[in-house]
N, C-alpha and C positions, 0 to 999 in steps of 0.2 A: 262263493253263491251260498253257501251255506249258512253264511253272517246276514246276507241281503234276505234271504227267505224268512231268516227269526226276526228281523226286522221288521219286514213289512208283514208279516202273521202278527206278532205281537202289536204291533201301529194298530191294524182294524181290530183286532180284538180288545183293544183297550176303547176305542172310539165307535165302533159300529152300533152300540147302543144309544149313542149320546142326542139326545135331540138334534143338536145342530151339530152335524159330521165336520170333519176337518179333512185336508188333502195332503197328501205328500207330495211336495216338488222338487222332484229330481233334478240336479245338477252335472253336467258332465263335460268335459273340456276335450282331451285329444284321445285319439283311439291307434290302437295298434301301435304306439313311440314308446316301450317298456324305458328309454334314458330318461323320459319322465314321470317317474314314480307317485308324487304327489298329484298330478294330473291326470296321466293316464288311464285306460282301461283298454284290454283286450275287447278284440270284436266277438271273437267266440264269448267272454262272459257275459259283455253287452246282450248278444242274441241270449243268452240265459236269461236275462232280464226281463227281454221283452217276450218272452216262453214264458214265466212264470205271471207277468202282467195278465197277458193274453188268457191261457190256462183257466186265469181264478175270475175271470170275469171282473177286472179290473175296471174303471169308467175313464179314460184319458182323456181329459178336455184340450181344447184348444184356447189362447189365453182371451179372445173375444169370448166365448163364452164363460170363462173364467170369470172375468170382470165384469161381464153382467149380474153374474152370481154375487159376486163381493161386492161392489158398487152399488148394487138396489137390494144389499141383504136377503137375497133368496136362499133358499134353505140349499144348503150343499148336500150333492148326491152321494151315498154311499160309496167307499173304496173308488174315490176318486185320485186320481194323479195326474199331476202334470209334468213332462219331458221339456227341458230345457237345457241348451248348449251353450257356452259362452266361448266367445273369441275367434269364433268362424275357422278352425283350423282347416286347410286341407285336407287330413285323417278323416276329418270327421267326412266331407263329400266321399270319400275313396272308402269309406267302410262302415259307416253308422249308417248314413243315407240309405245306400242299399236295402238295409235290414228294416231300418223306419218305413222303406215304401212296402216292402214284403211283408209286414206286418200291419199295414195300413192304420198307422198308429200320428195323429198329431201330434206337433212339436216347434219348439222355437229356437230361433238361433239367435242372440247377439252378436252384433257386429261392430269392431271399432272400423271407422271407415276410412282412417288412414293407412291400415294394415291391408286392405284389398286387393288384391295383386291378379295381374295375369301370365306373370312371370312362372314358369313350371316349377321353379327350382325355391318357390316361395312357399313357408309354411301355411300361407293362409289362401283363402278360398279366393273366386275373383266375382265379379260383379255377375257373368254369365252363370257360374256356380251358383250364385246365390237368389239368380232369376230362376232355373232348373227346380231350386229347394220351393220357391215360392210355387209353383205349380204341384205339389205333390205333400200338401197339408203342411206345408213349412211356413212359418211366419219369419222376419229379417227383422231385425227388432236393435233399438239405440245401445250402445255399448262409450259410447262418446265419441270423439276423431280419435286418438293419439294413446288411449287406454290408461292414461293417467288417472290417478288418484286425488279427487276431486274437493278431498277434503284439505288440502293446503293451500288449494289456488284462492283469487280473487271471485268475489262475484262476476264479474264481467269475464274473466276466465274459465268460470263455469258455464256460464251462458254462451261463449261462444263454442265451448267443447261438446254440451249439449243440441244447440239449436243447428248447431253447421255438419255435424252428423245427422240428425231428423231430416234437415234438407235435401243433404248429399243420396241419403237412404231412397226417399223420395222422389228425386229425380232421376235414379241412376235404376232401379226397381218399376219406375211407373204406377206405385202404387200409395196409399197415404196408409198406413198400417196402425195396428191401435198403439195410443201413447204409453208404453210400458217401457222399462227402462232397467237396466241391471250395471250393477256398481263397478266400476274398476274393483279388482279385489276384495271386494264386498265394503266398502268404506264407506260411512255417510256420516252425517253430522245434522242436529236441526237446523242448522243454518241452510246446508244445502237441500236437504228437503223441503224445507219453506222454496228455497228458488225453483226447484222442480216443479213445486206444485204452482209457481207462479208462470212458468212457462206452460200450463197444460196437460204436465204428463200427470196421466191416471194413478201409477202404479209402479214400483222400484224394489227389484230384487237385492239383496245382499246374500250372505255365503254362511249364515249361523244356522246352525242344524236344528229345527223345528216342525212339530206339526204345523199347519196353516189354517185359521179359521178367521172368524167374523172380529177376533178380540185383537188382531193382528192389526198395525197401523199400514195404509197402505203403499206409504214408503219406506217401507221398512221388512219385506216378506221376508219367511225364510227358504230356504234350501238344502236338502242332503247334497253335499257333494260325493259323488261316487268313483270311485277307482281302482285299481287291482289288488289294491289292499282293502 
């Protein structure tokens, strides 16, 4: 927790006086699954993050408003944060989702559609769970069909992975969410990015850690990955 506090305070001290402020995009994966050290965070520590965000008056944006600011080059509000979650693990629904409802923060979940399952023993959420998330300030967004790196795929396979996932999310959830994408494993290339742009994807998140502002490519947006470490 001390590392997180130091990071956030340092970041906003560095950027709060700039004419065009920057954004911290936070990325989480699993919750209360300590055997996955590199991707899991305890719900207790996650709530400490949310408390810090709430008590210090940080501005948590949903991705619709964020896209409007980014695409239309509007001034970024001071102390802006995005909360994103990759992979749609069931542990998010069980442990983190109740906390996000408690603090009333908007957030986004990037889902690989082939993983969605109603099996109670599955690691992943069901479509019913994802529908519930959308009713409580959550957005469900595209993370491909099979969670496979796009870099080594043919153009056709990339198009299939992205369009089929987008179509299924729209079909299953009955809503056409913003065209925002998250690269599996954070891996992209200029070729992949050109294909996404051609498919109408408006922005795509990677996994490299950096503040986010108008100088960043819309198809290589950075996020800070957080876990128990």
